[in-house]
C-alpha positions in Angstrom: 0.0 0.0 0.0 2.8 2.4 0.9 4.5 1.6 -2.4 1.4 2.5 -4.3 1.1 5.8 -2.4 4.7 6.7 -3.2 4.2 5.8 -6.9 1.0 7.9 -7.0 2.8 10.8 -5.4 5.7 10.6 -7.8 3.3 10.4 -10.8 1.4 13.4 -9.6 4.6 15.4 -9.1 5.9 14.4 -12.6 2.5 15.4 -14.1 2.7 18.8 -12.5 6.2 19.4 -13.7 5.3 18.4 -17.3 2.1 20.5 -17.1 4.1 23.5 -15.9 6.5 23.2 -18.9 3.6 22.9 -21.3 1.8 25.9 -19.8 5.0 27.9 -20.1 5.5 26.7 -23.6 9.1 26.2 -22.7 10.0 22.5 -22.6 13.3 22.2 -20.9 16.2 21.4 -23.1 14.9 22.1 -26.6 14.0 24.9 -28.9 11.7 22.7 -31.0 9.0 23.1 -28.3 8.2 26.6 -29.5 9.6 28.7 -26.7 8.7 32.1 -28.0 5.6 33.6 -29.8 5.3 35.2 -33.2 4.1 38.4 -31.6 7.2 38.5 -29.4 9.5 37.9 -32.4 7.8 40.7 -34.2 8.5 43.0 -31.3 12.1 41.8 -31.3 12.3 42.6 -35.0 11.4 46.2 -34.2 14.0 46.4 -31.4 16.6 44.8 -33.7 15.9 47.3 -36.4 16.4 50.2 -34.0 19.3 48.9 -31.9 21.2 46.1 -33.7 20.8 46.5 -37.5 23.5 49.1 -37.9 26.1 46.5 -36.9 24.5 43.2 -37.7 22.8 44.3 -40.9 19.1 44.2 -41.8 19.4 40.6 -42.9 21.2 39.6 -39.7 24.3 38.5 -41.7 26.7 40.9 -39.9 29.7 42.6 -41.4 33.5 42.7 -40.8 33.0 44.0 -37.3 29.9 42.1 -36.2 29.1 38.3 -36.5 26.3 36.9 -38.5 23.3 35.9 -36.4 22.0 33.4 -39.0 22.5 29.8 -40.0 25.8 28.1 -39.7 27.5 31.2 -38.4 25.0 31.5 -35.6 25.1 27.8 -34.8 28.9 27.7 -34.9 29.0 30.3 -32.1 26.0 29.2 -30.0 25.2 25.5 -30.6 25.4 23.5 -27.4 25.1 26.6 -25.3 22.1 27.7 -23.3 19.6 30.5 -24.1 20.7 31.9 -20.7 24.2 32.4 -22.0 23.0 33.9 -25.3 20.6 36.3 -23.5 23.2 37.4 -20.9 25.9 37.9 -23.6 23.6 40.1 -25.6 22.4 42.0 -22.6 25.9 42.6 -21.2 27.5 43.6 -24.5 24.9 45.1 -26.8 24.4 47.6 -28.3 28.2 47.8 -28.4 28.1 51.6 -27.8 25.7 51.3 -24.8 25.5 47.8 -23.3 22.7 47.0 -20.9 20.8 50.0 -22.1 17.6 48.2 -23.1 15.0 46.7 -20.8 15.2 42.9 -20.2 12.0 42.5 -22.2 13.6 44.1 -25.3 16.6 41.8 -25.0 14.5 38.7 -24.7 12.3 39.9 -27.7 15.5 40.2 -29.8 16.5 36.7 -28.8 13.1 35.5 -30.0 13.5 37.4 -33.3 16.9 35.8 -33.8 15.5 32.4 -33.1 12.7 32.9 -35.5 15.1 34.1 -38.2 17.0 30.8 -37.6 13.8 28.9 -38.3 13.1 27.7 -34.8 9.3 27.3 -34.4 7.2 29.8 -32.5 4.8 28.6 -29.9 1.7 29.9 -28.0 3.6 31.6 -25.2 6.3 34.2 -24.9 9.8 33.5 -23.8 10.5 35.0 -20.4 13.7 36.7 -19.3 14.0 34.3 -16.4 17.5 32.9 -16.2 16.4 29.7 -14.5 14.2 28.9 -17.5 16.7 30.1 -20.1 19.4 27.9 -18.5 17.4 24.8 -19.2 17.0 25.5 -23.0 19.9 24.4 -25.1 20.6 25.8 -28.6 20.7 22.8 -30.8 20.3 22.2 -34.5 16.8 21.4 -35.9 
């Protein structure tokens, strides 16, 4: 009887954890879960245009002074790393002439836009600028 109670408690706990991830739209460990929304990526495109485009170009392909944020170039720099590391790096170093000058929401919106530009799928909920959540999401190829 005690074993059944322990198993039931474990099952309920696992169900709650999985449900919380589904509600957040941010399945730990993968970008294929759709961790950002299209609306958020659209906001990020506006912020990118105003704050990032002058260095990284309108098409996100960068220039001699700024890296490309697309495709193989992006994956070469970021594959295997967490969204937390990507978010914090952008926040601490961009825009290069005025790092940390944007609100956290703007930085996470730009992250969403860059993910969308790299053909990662959108989902129903927005990506949050919560380091504990971002730490769990790895940048991996599709």
